[in-house]
N, C-alpha and C positions, 0 to 999 in steps of 0.2 A: 428938622421935624419931618417925619415921614408923611407921605400923603395918606389922607383918610381912606379907609377901605371902602370900596364901591358898595353902594346900597344894593341889597338883593332885590330882584324884581318883585313887585307886589304879587301875592298869591292870587291865583285865579279863583273865580267864584266857586264855592264848594258845590252849589247846585249844578253848575255847568260840568264840573269834573265828575260828579256822581252820574249825571245823565249820560255823559260820554262813556264812562266805564261800564254802566248797565247796557248801553246800546251795543257796545263791543262784545260783552259777554253773550248777550241774547243772540246777536248775529253769529257768534262762533257756535253756540249750542244748535241753532237752527241749521246751520251749514253742516254740522256734524250729523244731525239727524237726516238731512236730505242726502248727504253723501252715503250714508249707510243705506238709504232707501235706493239710491242709484246703483250701488254695488249688488244689492239684493235683486233688483229688477234685471240687471245684466246676468247675474248667475241663473235666474229663472227664465232667461231669454224672453223677457217681456220688454221687447224693443221699443214700443210705443210709450210705455210707462217711463223707461229709461230716458227717452228724448224729452218727455215732458218734465221729469225731474231736473234734467240738466238745463232745460229753458227756465225753470223757476229759480234755480241757483243763479243763473245770469240776470235774471230780473231783480233779484234781491241785492245784487251788487250794482244796479244801475244808478241808485242815488249818489253813491261815491263817484261814479264816472261823470254824472252830470255836474257834481260839484266842481270836479277838476276841469271839466271842458268849459263851463261857463264862469268859473271862478266865483262860485257861490259858497256860502257857508249855511247849510241847512241845519236848523236846531236838531240835536240828537233825539229829542223826544218825538218830533214829527217823523223823522227818518225811521225810527225804531217802530213806530205805529204803522207806518206804510209797509215796512218789511214783514212785521207780524201779520198784517192783514193779507198780504200776498201768500205767505206760508199757510195761513188758515184757510184761505179761499181755494188756492190751487193744490197744494200738497195734501192737506187734511181733507178738504172738501171733495175735490175731484179724484185724487189717486187713492186716499185712504177710505173714501166712501163716507165721509161724515154728513154729506147731505142726505143720504139714505138712512143713516143711523139716527140722526137727531132732526126732527122736522123743523125746529127753530133755528137750525145753523145758517140757512140761506137768509132768513129775515135778519138775523143778527149781523151777518156780514154786509147786507145791503144798507142797513141803517149806519153802519160804520163807514161804508164807502161814501154814503151821502155826506157824513160828517167831514171825511178827509177831503172830498172834492170840493165841499164848501170852503174849507180853509184854503185850498189851492186857488179856487176862484177868487176869493177875497184878496189873497196876497197879489194875484195877477193884476186885478184891476187897481188895487192899491199902489203897485209899483207904477202902473201907467199914469195914475193920477198924480203921483208925487214926483215923477221924473221930470228933470229940466229939458230933456231931449224931445219930450212929447207935449204939445200944447193941448192939454186935456185937463178939464176941471169938472169933477162930479161931486155932487152932494153925497153925504153918508148914507142916506137912504137909497140912493141909486147904486152905490157901491155894494150895499147889502143885497139889493135886489139882484144884481149881476151875479153874485156869489151863489144865490139860491138858484137862479135860472141856469147858470153854468153847471152846477152839480146835477140838477134834474135832467138837463140835456145829455150830459154824459152817461147818465143812468138809462135814459131811453135808448141812446145809441147802443149800449151794452145789450138791452133787451132785444133790439133788432139783430145784433150779432148772435145772440143765443137762438133766436128763431131761424136765422139763416143756417147756422151750424146743424140744427135738428132737422131742417128740411133737405139740405144738400148732402150732409155726411151721415144723417141717421143717428146723431148723438142724442143725449137725453139731458141737455143743459136746462130746458124748461121743465121742471119737476112737477108731476101730478101733485095737486094739493087739495085737501078737503073733498076728495072724491071726484075731482075734475080732471080727467085724463087729457084734456086738450092743452093744459098749460097756461090757459088764460088767467085763472086764479093766481097762479104763481107770478105771472107777469105783472098783474095788477097790484098785488101785495108788495112785490119788489119795488115798484114805482112808488107806492105809498110810503114805504119805510125810507127809501132814498129821499123823498121829499121831506120827511120828518127830520132826518139827519141834517139836511141842507138848511132847513128852516131854523134849527137850533143854532147852527153856525152863523147864519145870517143875522139873527137877533143878537147874538153875543158880539159879532163884528160891528153891528150898528151901535151897540152899547159901548163898545171900545172907543169908536170915533167920537162919542158924545161926552164920555166921562173920563176924568183924570185919574180916579182911583181905580186902577187896573188890578184886579184881584183874581180873575178866573185863570185857569191854566191856559185857555185859548189865548187870552190877552197876553200872557207871559210869552207864549210861543211866538206871537206876532211881533212883540216888542224885541224879543231876541233876534228874530230874522232881520228886523230893521236895523238894529244896532250893528249886527255883524256884516251887513251888506250895505254900507253907506253909499257905495258907488251907484246904487239903483235909485237913490232918493235925493231930494233936494237938501242942500246944507241948511 
């Protein structure tokens, strides 16, 4: 009697497969657009824009390099959100002038950055809290508070960077808003929407630690990161 045929490997989750495929297609489309922009900038001898586009392309491949370097598995949804944010903020915003075309572009990106940084801060402190290699035990409300403070602090550092660039190099990173040419109104609204995005993530993260019925997409991202990187957490 012949040996039974080996069982095929169980199919992977359709959601994961779909997210990965969408991420790859989105990344390919964005790289195509930015490569076309790079070629156009070189053709028109806009050397600074060409350098900026090249830097943006390198930034968008950074998540994959981080995954390989630190042996991490970043959920495709979060990685795609980060890449799209960089594309919208730097390529569309700075190079294509969307900050000047649409008054709300800067605010939308800042609330998104607060959201993404809140997720990053939550995952960072969650890893530290659950790691066997670090003797650290924090309550859920402190984890949520850290995520909020982390996101707002990075947002404040970015505003300092914008101010320094405007003062030293004469750029226009602090955009005039509502008739205020000083950029103070722009800075304050940026910090406010950063805080709003971070607050949303902190509340959802706190809810995640307290409830077992994980339903929001943020909770699925966090659970997916934990399941794919068991080496970072307690067994």
